[in-house]
N, C-alpha and C positions, 0 to 999 in steps of 0.2 A: 504494500500500500504506500503510495507516494504522499508525502506531507504537503499541506497547503503552503504556498509561498505568497508573499505580499511585499513587493519591492517598489518603493518610490524611485524616480529617476532611472528607471530601467532603460528607457530611451532618452537620448539627449535632445535638445531643442532642434538641432538640425535634422535629426532622424524623424522627429514628430512632424516638422514642417514639410519634409519631402513627401511623406505619406498623406498628410492633410491636404496639401496643395495638389497632389496627384489626384486624389479622390474628387476634390472640388472641380478641377479642370475637366476630368472625365465626365462629371455630372453636367457641367456647362455644355460640353460638346454633344453629349447625348440629348440634351434639351434642344439644341440647334438641329440635330439630325431628325428628331421626332416632330419638330415644329410646335412643341408644347413645353412649358416649364415642367421639369421632372425633378422628383426627389428620389434618389436611389436609396433603397433600403438595404440592399444586399449586393455586394460585388465579389464574386468568387473567381479569382484568376486561376485558382487550382482546379476548378471544375470537379470538385470531389463528389458530386452527385452521380457522375457518369461512370458506368461500368462496361466491361466488354461483354461479349455474348454469353459467357458462362458465369457471369455474376461477380467477377473479380474486379476490384479497382485497378485502374492503370496507375502508373507512377504519377501521383497527383502533383508532384513538385515540378514535373516537366511541363513546359508551357505548350498548349495547343489552342489556337484561335477558336476552334469549334467548341472548346470546353469552357470558355469564359461564360459564366452564368450571372445574369443580372435580373434583379427584381426592382421595379420602380413604380411610383405613382405619377400620373400625368395630370397637369392642371392647365386650364385655359387662362386667358389674359386676365380674367376677373378673379382668379384664385379658386375657381370651382373645380372639384375633382372630376376628371373626365373618365379615366379608366386605369387599369393596371397595365404594366408593360413588362413583358418577359421575352426579349428578342434573342435570347441566347441560342446559338446553334444555327440560326437562319443564315442563308448565304448572303443576304443583304447586310446583316449585322457584321458578319465576318469581313466582307468587302469594305464596309465603312471603317472598321477598326484599322484595317491596313491602309486605307486612304488617308486617315488622319495621323499617320505615324509621325509625320514631321511636327505635328502639334502636340501629340501625346502618344508615346510608345508604350502600349500596355504590356508588351512582352518585357521590355526593360523594367517597367514598374513591378511586374511580377517577380522578376529575379532580384530586384533590389530588396523586396520584402522577404522573400524566402532566404536569401543569403544572410540578411540581417538576423532573422530568427535562428537560423542554423548555427551562426557564430555564437549566439547567446547560449545555446544549448548543445555544445559539441559532443556530449555523450549520448544524445538522443537523435532519432531520425525524424525529421519533419514530415508529417503526413499530409497536412493541408493547411492553408490559410484562407481567410476571407475578411472583407471589411463589412461591418454591419452598422446600420443606423436604424434600428428597428423601432417602429412606432407602436408596437403592440406587445402584449405579454402572452406567454404560453405555459402549458402545464408542466408540473414537476417532471423531470426527465433525466435520463442518462444519455450520453453520446457514446461514440466509439464504434465497436464492431456491430455490423448489421447482420440480421438474419435475412436469408435470401427471399423469404416469402412474406415480408412484412405487410404487403397490401392485400394478401389473401383474406377471405372471410375467416372469422373465428371458428375453430373446430367445435363440434359438440362436446368432445372431451379432449383436453390437452394431451392426455396420454395416447390419443390416437395418432399423434404426429410421430413419424419416423425421423430419425436423425438426418436422413438424407433430404427431408422436406425443408429443413431450415438451416442446416449447418454449412458455413462457408469456411473451408480450411485455407488460410492465407499464409501460414508460416509467419504470423505477425501477431504482436500484442500491443494494445494501446496502453500507454503509461499515464500521461497527464495532459491536460489541456488548459488553456488560459485565455485571458483577455487583456488587452493593453489600451489604456485611455489615450485616444488621439484627440478627441474633442467632445468630452462629456460635460453637459451643462451643470448637472447637479453632482457635486463631489461626494455626496452621501449615497448616490446611486450605487448599485452593486449586485452581487449574487449571493443568495443564501445556499450554503453547502450543508447537506444533511449527512448523518452518519451511515445511512443505509446505502447499500451497493447492489449492483447487478452487472454481470459481465457483458451484457448486450445493450444496444440502444433501445430504450423503452420509455413509455410514459406511465405516470403513476398518480392516481387520485381515487382512493377507495370510497369517496363520498358520492360519486356519480355512477349510475348504472352504465354499462357499455353501450346501450342503444341511444343514450343521450349525447348531445354535443359536449365538448370539453369545457373546462372551467371558464375559459375566455371566449367561448362561442365557436371553437374550431369544429369543423366537420371532420370526424376522424376517418381518414382513408387508410389508416394503418392499424386496424383493429387487432391484428396479430400481435402487436407489440404494446398493447394498452392494458395496464393493470387497472381494473375498475371494481366497483362495488359488487360483492359476491364472488370475486375471483379468489382462487388459492394463490399463494405466493411462489409456487413452483411452476417453472416453464423452461423449455429448451435445455433440459438436463441441468438446470440451475435453480437457485432459490434466492429471494431477496435477502441480502445479508443484514443482520442487526434489526430486522423488523420487530417492532414492539407488540403488535396486536392490541395496542391501546390508543386512546385519543391522545393527541399532542398535548403536552403539559402547558399550563397557563404561562409558566415561566418562559418556555421556548416561544410561545405565540406572541407574548409581549415583546420579546426580543426582536422578532421578525417585524411586527407592526409598530415598533418604537412607541409603545404606550399610547396607541390610538392616533398617532400622527399620520399613519398610513391608512389607506382605504381598506377596511376589513371586509367590505362587500365584495371586493375583487377576489380575495383569498381568505375565506372564513376558516375558523379553527378546525372544522371537520375535514377540510381538505388536507390537513396534516396528519390524518390518522396513520399510525404506525411509524411516524417519523420523529427523529430528534435532531436538533440543530448542532452541527459541528462548529460552524463559524459563519459569519457574515462578512464578506470581503468587499471593500468599497474602492471606488475609482480614485478618490482623493484629488489628484491633479494630473494634467497631461504628462504622459510618460510613465505613469504607474502601471505595473503589471501585477496581476494575481493569477494563480493557477491552482488546480486541484486534481486529484486522482480521477481518471476518466470513468471509473466504475461508480463514482458517487452520484447520487441523485442531487439535483440542484434546481433552483428556480430564480428568476429575476426578482430582486428585492421589490416588494409591492410598492407602487407609486403613492405619493402623498395625495391627500384629498385635494381635488381641484386641479391636479396636474393634467396636462394635455400632452401626451407623448408625441403626437403628431407635430406639435409646435416646438419641441425641444430637440437640441442636438444630443445625440448619444452615439457618436462615431467611435467604434472600437476596432482594433485588429484582433481577430480571433485566430488561434492556432491549436493544432492537435499534434502530439508527439507520440512516438512509440519505438519499438525495437523489433528487429527480426528474431524469430525463434529458431530458424533453421536456414 
């Protein structure tokens, strides 16, 4: 188990500026290309969602134009939201990125960020990186290794699944992941890290039945990896580690909600069933990095009452590290 890290001045002013300016420049050029003002939520130069035909990740640190992944919101001249934009993988988008190379070289930007992170963690292998400026919250989850059938319907019995139905042997293990503050408006914003663990990427909220949307309104297309009300804690030859089978303590809940400063309606105490808080890591200042073991459940720190995430800056560089096992 990898210990949490929380390091101020992890990146220096120049490194922060290069990443911040690169993201802003790309956002501006994307707006010009689309003909609408855009706000990019997610820019993955690693393209880590993409897998080959047998389900294995390619080398995510190698740059491929067709694997650049972008999520953005588009707005008209009056500021009215028009639609979502996800042009990744399209031939027009790839051609555009190559055409603007003299104004912004996204391949050069990709390798600047990957080389920077790899130098900071010389004993680890960088799996992927992404820039996030997310205006929404999502359920308690783990990241890391995927099961190959995560979008399949839930089985009648989890014991009906054969190992070949879900297991992807990669010769690889995830170690830890982290976030770096590039431009986060609220220094107290951060991530709640729980003591509970699971060796695969899953969602967890035992207060909501599986047939209902997630805590923040998500339509779950990944029911195979959702732990919900009525579920056992065993799945995929694994079990949720340190699960308490008890409601979250008042002490832990007050720690998360900061004595009612945060919006309890977004994440009520029953959403923490079975969980205990390990730590709450905060962004503090630009250049701050924090990281945690990839098997640990975590959630975005609930926002303050009256906060509008859409209007706030929350730009972070996300990274995931690991090691080869063979």
